[in-house]
Backbone as JSON, one array per atom type, in Angstrom:
{
  "sequence": "MFINIIIFCVLLIFALVSFVLGYHFSKGQWLMFIAGYNDLPKEKRERLDKKVLSKESSKTAYVAGIYLLIQGAMLEFLLFDIVKGMFVSIILLGAPFLFFLIYMIKRAFQWSKMIK",
  "N": [[-21.74, -2.28, 26.4], [-19.44, -3.31, 25.72], [-20.17, -4.23, 23.17], [-20.65, -2.29, 21.6], [-17.98, -1.13, 21.34], [-16.73, -3.2, 19.47], [-18.6, -3.11, 17.42], [-18.07, -0.67, 16.13], [-15.26, -0.8, 15.99], [-15.46, -3.13, 13.65], [-16.7, -1.46, 11.35], [-14.69, 0.43, 11.04], [-12.47, -0.88, 10.55], [-13.34, -1.9, 8.29], [-13.6, 0.35, 6.81], [-10.57, 1.2, 6.87], [-9.79, -0.75, 4.86], [-11.42, -0.24, 2.48], [-10.03, 2.34, 2.02], [-7.42, 1.27, 1.74], [-8.25, -0.1, -0.63], [-8.72, 1.7, -2.07], [-6.38, 3.54, -2.73], [-4.94, 1.46, -3.93], [-6.24, 1.06, -6.39], [-6.34, 3.54, -7.57], [-3.41, 3.4, -8.33], [-3.74, 2.04, -10.46], [-3.6, -0.66, -9.77], [-4.6, -3.91, -8.37], [-7.0, -4.47, -9.86], [-8.55, -6.91, -10.22], [-10.16, -7.17, -8.17], [-12.49, -5.73, -8.87], [-15.57, -5.84, -9.12], [-17.18, -7.89, -11.59], [-15.46, -6.89, -13.65], [-13.12, -9.08, -13.29], [-14.61, -11.3, -14.42], [-15.17, -10.4, -16.88], [-14.16, -11.21, -20.4], [-10.73, -11.78, -21.71], [-10.25, -10.08, -24.2], [-12.21, -8.38, -24.05], [-11.58, -7.21, -21.64], [-9.19, -5.95, -22.68], [-10.05, -3.84, -24.04], [-10.91, -2.01, -22.4], [-10.49, 0.98, -21.23], [-8.29, 1.46, -18.7], [-7.31, 3.48, -17.17], [-9.21, 4.86, -16.74], [-11.19, 3.25, -15.53], [-9.53, 2.48, -13.15], [-9.77, 4.82, -12.22], [-12.42, 5.76, -11.23], [-13.41, 3.69, -9.6], [-11.4, 3.84, -7.6], [-12.4, 6.45, -6.72], [-14.9, 5.54, -5.88], [-14.41, 3.86, -4.08], [-13.12, 5.28, -1.85], [-15.41, 7.04, -1.23], [-16.83, 5.28, -0.17], [-15.6, 4.16, 2.09], [-15.36, 6.78, 3.46], [-18.1, 7.07, 3.88], [-18.42, 4.74, 5.55], [-17.07, 5.67, 7.97], [-18.2, 7.84, 8.86], [-20.88, 6.73, 9.37], [-20.1, 4.86, 11.41], [-19.45, 7.04, 13.47], [-21.65, 8.07, 13.89], [-23.03, 6.26, 14.81], [-21.77, 5.68, 17.09], [-22.23, 8.26, 18.34], [-25.02, 7.56, 18.91], [-24.8, 5.42, 20.29], [-23.64, 6.16, 23.02], [-25.54, 8.0, 23.87], [-25.21, 10.61, 23.55], [-26.2, 11.9, 21.62], [-29.84, 12.49, 21.82], [-33.12, 11.51, 20.78], [-35.73, 10.06, 18.63], [-36.35, 11.21, 15.94], [-34.02, 12.82, 15.55], [-31.91, 10.74, 15.43], [-32.85, 8.9, 13.39], [-32.56, 10.95, 11.33], [-29.33, 11.34, 11.66], [-28.42, 8.75, 10.89], [-30.02, 7.76, 8.38], [-30.01, 10.06, 6.81], [-26.9, 9.96, 5.81], [-26.94, 7.75, 4.94], [-28.81, 7.59, 2.66], [-27.58, 9.51, 0.41], [-25.15, 8.23, 0.03], [-26.55, 5.7, -1.08], [-27.96, 6.75, -3.11], [-25.49, 8.02, -4.62], [-24.04, 5.57, -4.95], [-26.2, 4.17, -6.82], [-25.94, 6.11, -9.19], [-23.31, 5.63, -9.99], [-23.52, 3.02, -10.56], [-24.76, 3.24, -12.91], [-23.25, 4.72, -14.58], [-20.8, 2.73, -14.93], [-21.91, 0.63, -15.83], [-22.47, 1.59, -18.34], [-19.75, 2.22, -19.3], [-18.61, -0.25, -19.52], [-20.12, -1.81, -21.37]],
  "CA": [[-20.77, -1.21, 25.9], [-18.74, -4.02, 24.78], [-20.72, -4.87, 21.82], [-20.46, -0.88, 20.82], [-16.84, -1.18, 20.56], [-16.67, -4.31, 18.65], [-18.96, -2.43, 15.95], [-17.11, 0.49, 15.7], [-13.91, -1.38, 15.43], [-15.46, -3.55, 12.48], [-16.67, -0.38, 10.92], [-13.07, 1.09, 11.15], [-11.52, -2.0, 9.38], [-14.16, -1.88, 6.61], [-13.3, 1.54, 6.41], [-9.67, 1.31, 5.97], [-10.16, -1.68, 3.56], [-11.55, 0.83, 1.42], [-9.25, 3.35, 1.67], [-6.51, 0.75, 0.78], [-8.54, -0.72, -2.06], [-9.08, 2.93, -2.92], [-5.33, 3.88, -3.2], [-4.37, 0.54, -4.99], [-6.99, 1.35, -7.54], [-5.53, 4.8, -8.05], [-2.79, 3.27, -9.27], [-3.99, 1.16, -11.56], [-3.39, -2.08, -9.27], [-5.64, -4.9, -7.96], [-8.12, -4.18, -10.82], [-9.12, -7.78, -10.45], [-10.88, -6.73, -7.39], [-13.37, -4.87, -8.99], [-16.54, -6.83, -9.16], [-17.63, -7.68, -12.95], [-14.09, -6.96, -14.5], [-12.74, -10.33, -13.87], [-15.54, -11.88, -15.17], [-14.98, -10.51, -18.71], [-13.5, -12.28, -21.68], [-9.81, -10.94, -21.63], [-10.46, -9.63, -25.02], [-12.93, -7.11, -23.33], [-11.07, -6.3, -20.64], [-8.3, -5.39, -22.97], [-10.58, -2.78, -24.79], [-11.67, -1.12, -21.36], [-9.72, 2.32, -20.45], [-7.95, 0.79, -17.42], [-7.03, 4.63, -16.46], [-10.94, 5.79, -16.29], [-11.65, 2.4, -14.49], [-9.19, 2.56, -11.94], [-10.08, 6.53, -11.45], [-13.81, 5.42, -11.01], [-13.09, 2.58, -8.86], [-10.76, 4.53, -6.59], [-13.36, 7.18, -6.1], [-16.05, 4.72, -5.33], [-13.55, 3.38, -2.62], [-12.91, 6.12, -0.8], [-16.22, 7.4, -0.97], [-17.35, 3.82, 0.79], [-14.66, 4.47, 3.61], [-16.02, 7.7, 4.13], [-19.21, 6.52, 4.62], [-18.2, 3.81, 6.72], [-16.5, 6.22, 9.1], [-19.83, 8.74, 9.3], [-21.96, 5.78, 9.94], [-19.21, 4.64, 13.11], [-19.0, 8.12, 14.34], [-23.21, 8.37, 14.22], [-23.51, 4.91, 15.89], [-20.78, 5.79, 18.79], [-23.15, 9.16, 19.1], [-26.24, 7.34, 19.39], [-24.81, 4.28, 21.43], [-23.14, 6.67, 24.15], [-26.5, 8.81, 24.26], [-24.67, 11.61, 23.23], [-27.25, 12.62, 20.7], [-30.96, 11.8, 21.9], [-34.43, 11.47, 20.06], [-35.74, 9.25, 17.8], [-35.9, 11.93, 14.8], [-32.48, 12.76, 15.28], [-31.57, 9.4, 15.16], [-33.22, 8.85, 11.72], [-31.9, 12.09, 10.41], [-28.21, 10.85, 11.48], [-28.09, 7.54, 10.42], [-30.76, 7.95, 7.21], [-29.04, 10.83, 5.55], [-25.68, 9.69, 4.62], [-27.24, 6.25, 3.73], [-29.38, 8.08, 1.41], [-26.5, 9.97, -0.01], [-24.63, 7.0, -0.25], [-27.2, 4.74, -2.11], [-27.59, 7.64, -4.62], [-24.22, 8.06, -5.4], [-24.14, 4.27, -5.79], [-26.77, 4.02, -8.19], [-25.44, 6.82, -10.07], [-21.91, 5.03, -10.49], [-23.63, 1.74, -11.3], [-25.22, 3.18, -14.36], [-22.01, 4.87, -15.18], [-20.23, 1.82, -15.34], [-22.78, -0.14, -17.17], [-22.41, 2.16, -20.19], [-18.54, 2.01, -19.51], [-18.53, -1.56, -19.64], [-20.88, -2.11, -22.66]],
  "C": [[-19.66, -1.83, 25.41], [-18.94, -4.28, 23.02], [-20.31, -3.41, 20.72], [-18.82, -0.67, 20.16], [-16.51, -2.07, 19.47], [-17.53, -3.9, 16.96], [-18.32, -1.47, 15.69], [-15.84, -0.16, 15.28], [-14.29, -2.36, 14.14], [-15.8, -2.75, 11.49], [-15.43, 0.19, 10.26], [-12.35, 0.12, 10.42], [-12.07, -1.83, 8.01], [-13.83, -0.51, 5.93], [-11.77, 1.74, 5.6], [-9.26, 0.12, 5.0], [-10.35, -1.0, 2.51], [-10.68, 1.87, 1.04], [-7.94, 2.39, 1.19], [-6.77, 0.37, -0.55], [-8.63, 0.61, -3.04], [-7.24, 3.32, -3.4], [-4.72, 3.17, -3.94], [-5.14, 0.93, -6.48], [-6.63, 2.72, -8.24], [-4.57, 4.72, -8.72], [-2.5, 2.23, -10.03], [-4.01, -0.52, -11.03], [-4.74, -2.44, -8.75], [-7.09, -4.7, -8.63], [-9.06, -5.48, -10.64], [-10.26, -8.11, -9.28], [-12.22, -6.33, -7.48], [-14.56, -5.77, -9.69], [-17.13, -6.61, -10.74], [-16.36, -7.94, -13.97], [-13.44, -8.51, -14.72], [-13.56, -11.32, -14.45], [-15.38, -11.76, -16.79], [-13.83, -10.82, -19.48], [-12.0, -11.29, -21.44], [-9.36, -10.13, -22.8], [-11.04, -8.19, -25.01], [-12.51, -6.23, -22.31], [-9.64, -5.5, -21.27], [-8.64, -3.85, -23.65], [-10.81, -1.53, -23.71], [-10.3, -0.04, -21.1], [-9.59, 2.07, -19.14], [-8.05, 2.39, -16.7], [-8.14, 5.06, -15.5], [-11.57, 4.64, -15.13], [-11.09, 2.39, -13.37], [-9.7, 3.81, -11.25], [-11.77, 6.46, -10.62], [-13.7, 4.76, -9.9], [-12.61, 3.13, -7.46], [-11.59, 5.38, -6.0], [-14.4, 6.75, -5.24], [-15.52, 3.99, -3.98], [-13.36, 4.1, -1.65], [-14.17, 6.68, -0.46], [-16.96, 6.41, 0.02], [-16.65, 3.92, 1.99], [-15.03, 5.5, 4.13], [-17.27, 7.54, 4.65], [-19.18, 5.92, 5.69], [-17.78, 4.47, 8.03], [-17.71, 6.98, 9.69], [-20.5, 7.8, 10.23], [-21.41, 4.9, 11.63], [-19.47, 5.56, 13.76], [-20.68, 8.45, 14.9], [-23.48, 7.49, 15.04], [-22.87, 4.77, 17.51], [-21.7, 6.91, 19.18], [-24.31, 8.92, 19.57], [-26.11, 6.25, 20.5], [-24.72, 4.81, 22.94], [-24.47, 7.82, 24.58], [-26.08, 10.38, 24.12], [-25.6, 12.92, 22.12], [-29.05, 11.89, 21.17], [-32.32, 12.07, 21.19], [-34.46, 10.61, 18.55], [-35.51, 9.95, 16.42], [-34.53, 12.3, 14.6], [-31.63, 11.73, 14.83], [-31.57, 9.06, 13.82], [-32.72, 9.58, 11.07], [-30.03, 11.63, 10.5], [-27.92, 9.7, 10.83], [-28.71, 7.29, 8.87], [-30.01, 8.58, 6.24], [-27.99, 10.47, 4.95], [-25.89, 8.28, 3.88], [-27.76, 6.96, 2.3], [-28.46, 8.79, 0.32], [-25.8, 9.01, -0.49], [-24.75, 6.01, -1.4], [-27.57, 5.43, -3.41], [-26.48, 7.91, -5.24], [-23.84, 6.51, -5.95], [-24.53, 3.98, -6.74], [-26.37, 4.66, -9.43], [-23.94, 6.21, -10.89], [-22.58, 3.96, -11.22], [-24.11, 2.08, -12.66], [-24.18, 3.79, -15.11], [-20.79, 4.13, -15.46], [-20.88, 0.9, -16.26], [-22.65, 0.45, -18.26], [-20.67, 2.23, -20.2], [-18.08, 0.52, -20.03], [-18.69, -2.04, -20.99], [-20.09, -1.96, -24.04]]
}
């Protein structure tokens, strides 16, 4: 029972961090937290459209936060036996994961084109 609460709290903290990052990215701040951006040479960073980069990073951070909240809720449903059955469990945990995975793969391809 205690471990369930810890897992949910950890997911909630990560979701909140994602929302805070998303907010700051949308304002054009904290761009150095974007993977790969801080490794670019300064002249390449100057050529990037920072508005597009911050907007796309913000969307991705918000989607990650929503995904973590959904997974936390689904885990709580499963751990407290609100939902029963292996098939339903796989659907509840697997479907959001697949949607998130597809979204992130699409984003990775879009970002790789933007950085080139």
